[in-house]
N, C-alpha and C positions, 0 to 999 in steps of 0.2 A: 420697276411696276411692283406697287406696293399691294395689289390685289390679286390673288390668283383665283381666277374663277374655278378652274378644274378642282382646287384644294377646297373652295367653299361648297361646292357641290357634293363633292366626296365626304366631307366633314360632315356636311348635313346628312347624307345618306348614313353615316355611320352613326350619327347621335340619335337618328330616329330607330335604329335597330338594338342598341346597347339596352340594358336593364332599366336604366332612367328616361331613356327614350320610349320604351314601352309604357312604363308608367304613366308618362307624360300623355302617350297615345290613349290609354285607358281614361284617363281624367278627362281630355278634351270630347273623348267619344261619349261618356256619359254626360257632359256638357253639352254637347252639340244636340243630343236626342232632347234633352229638356228644352233646348233653345229652339229646335225646330218644332217640338209641342207647341210651346208659346207662340212662335211665330205663326203657323198654320191657325192656332185659335184666335190670334189678332184678325189675321187675313178673313176667317170666317165670319168673326164679330162684326169686321168693319161692313162686308159685304151684307149682313143682315141689317145693320144700321142704314145703310143706303137703301136696301129694298123698302124697310119700313118708313122712311123718309119719301122715298119715290112715290109708294103706294098710298101715302097719307096725303099726298098734294091734291086739292080737289080739281075736280074735272075743269078743262079749259084752261088752266094755269100751265102753260108750256106742255109738260108730257104728263100732267096729272089724268089720271085714268087709264092710263095705257099699260102694258105689260112690263114687268120688270125687264130692261135691255139686256141682262146678263143671264144666261142659263143655269140652272140649280149645277153644282158640280164642274164649272167650267175650269175652276181653279182646284186641282187635286190637292185636298187637305185631309188625308186618312188619318193623321195623328192629332188632330183638331179637338180640343174638350171644349164643353159649353161654357166658355168663361165671359162674363162682361166684358165689353169693349174696354171700360177704364180699367179692370183688374189687369187684362192682357197688355195693354201700354204701359201699365206700371210694372208689369212682369219684364217687360221686353227692357225697359231703362235700367232695371235690378240686373238684369244678366247683360247689359252692354259694360256696365261697371265692373262686375265680377269678371267679363271676357278680357278686360284689361288687367285686373289681377292676375288671371290665369298666364296671360302672356307674360309678363313681368317674373312670375316664378319660372316660368318657361325660359326665358332668356337667362335666367341666373343658375337653372341648372345644366343648361346648356354648355355655359360659360366656365362652370367649376370644373376641376380637374377629377372630380367622384365620378364615378361612372357606375357605382352599384349601389348607391343609398342616396337618397334626396337631401342635400346639405340643409343644414338648420338654417344657413344665412340667407338661405333663398325666399323665406318669408319675414324677413327683418324689416320693419319701418314699412312694413306692405300697404297700410293705411294711407300715410302720406304719398308714399310713391304712384301708390293707384290713382288718387287724385290729380296728380301732377301729371301722370300719363293720359288720363281723360280730358284734361283740360289742354294737354299739348295735341293730343288727336282731334280735338274739336279746333284748333287754330289750323292744324295741317290741312285736314279735310276742307275745311272753307277755303282756304288759299288755293290748294291743288284743285277745286272744283271751280272756284271763280276762274283759274287759269286754263282750264278745260274748256269752259264754255265760252270764254273769251276768244282762245285760240288753241287749238290742241298741244301745241309744242311748249307753251309755258307751263301748262299744267304737267307734262311730261317731265319738263325741267325741275319743277318745283318739286314732284313725286320723289325723284332721284335725290335732289338736294337734301330732302328731309327723311331719307330712308333710313337713318341710324338714331332718330329722335328718341324711339322707345327703348333702345339699347343703352343709349346713353343717359337715360333716366334710370333704368334698372341697374346699370353696373356702375354709375358714377353719382350718382345721387345729386343729380343738379336740377333746379326748379324749371319753369316751362321756357323762359327765353333763354337761359344758359344751354337748356338743351336743343332748342332750334338752334343757336348760335354754334354749337359744338358738332350738330350734325351737318351743316352746312360747312364748317370747318375741314372736317373729315372727308366730306365729298369732294371738295375743290381738288381739281387734278386728277379724279377718280371717277367723275360722272361717265364717261363713255363705257369703263369697264361695270360701273353699277348699272347703268342702262341696261347694257347685256346681260347681265346676272338677273336683272328683273324681268327681263324678256324669258328667259330659261325657266326660271320659277313658274311663271306666268302659263309659259307653254306645257309644264309638267302638272299644272293644275287643269291646263285645258284637256289635256290626256286622260287625267284620272278621272274626270267629271263623265267621259264618254259611258262606263258602265252604268252608273244609276239613270242616266239620262234613258239608255237603250231599255233596263231594267223597268222603267216607270211606264213605258209604253204598254208593257205587260201587266205591271201591277205597280200601282201609287203607292201602296203600303211597302212592299218591297224595294222600290225605287228609292222611297224616303229613308231608309234603313241603311240601304248602301252608300246613300250620299252622306248619312251622317260618319260611316266609319271611313269613307275615303277623304271627306272634308277633315277628319281630326288626324289622319296621316300627313295630308297635305298641309294643315297649318302647322303640325310639330315638324315637320320637314322645313317650312319657310321661316319658322323661328330660328332653327337651327342654321339656315343657309345665312340670314342677316345677322346672328351672332357672331359667327364666323367670320365673315366678310369684316365686322366691325372690330373684331379682335386683331385680323391681319392688318389692317390699316392702321390702328392705334398702335399696335407694337413696331411696327414700321416708323411710326411717325415718333415716337419716343426712344426706340434705339438706333434706327437705321438699317433694321436686319429685316429679311423678309419673313423670317419663320414666325409661329404663331404661339404664344403664350397662352394655354387655354384657362389658365388659373388667373383670373382676373383680380384687380385690385381691390374690387369690391370684398372678395373672400378675405383677402390679407387684412382688410382694415376690420372686418368683421370678427376676426379671429382677435384682435386686439381689444375688441370692446368688453 
């Protein structure tokens, strides 16, 4: 068996708790705070837009003249800023792209042998790589979404099959089509193990979400802040687990040995540039 689920989880935990993992956690926590503020601002602006559109309808045209059907504060948005809807939507798009860039850097940091400093190679060709990752994410999300709507099993099958798209882009520098093909290739013969790994990561995420959910019942503001911290830790953990699993399977494919070489080819190539 080329994938050791226990090692992937264990190495994922180790990657979160070493110095570079803590740096990544801090970066993703800061990003998560900004993302939460913008997301809540977008939600607030959208409801205000709906309210204005609803209340401007003339009486007698459907719901015109009736009270707005959503109570104020029905969606807790304690971190929302009074941003226009268009500005909030633009910021959400920009942050989505930035999120891909941070994930690429996170994968490269985890894959490196360096544990005390962020390797310079982690940000090489970042613009082009991020664009590739964004396009690949759109393709994968659409495919998985269609598969899930059509029937749940095809969606799960595609999610597992394309699990390694982002690591392939980050560490092997391939394009969208090659990344999809490479992910599919590495998943072949390992789909059951990858599915179990995804379930474990999902279960960890579910357990981690409980504190913020409970705190939100008492204080939406505190709940939002706790959620930012928890989500950052879960995100770094998920990146580390996926990267370790990718390196395990790739190493087994290339050498026939189950042991993982944490120093990926990406860093070897970067040193020659």
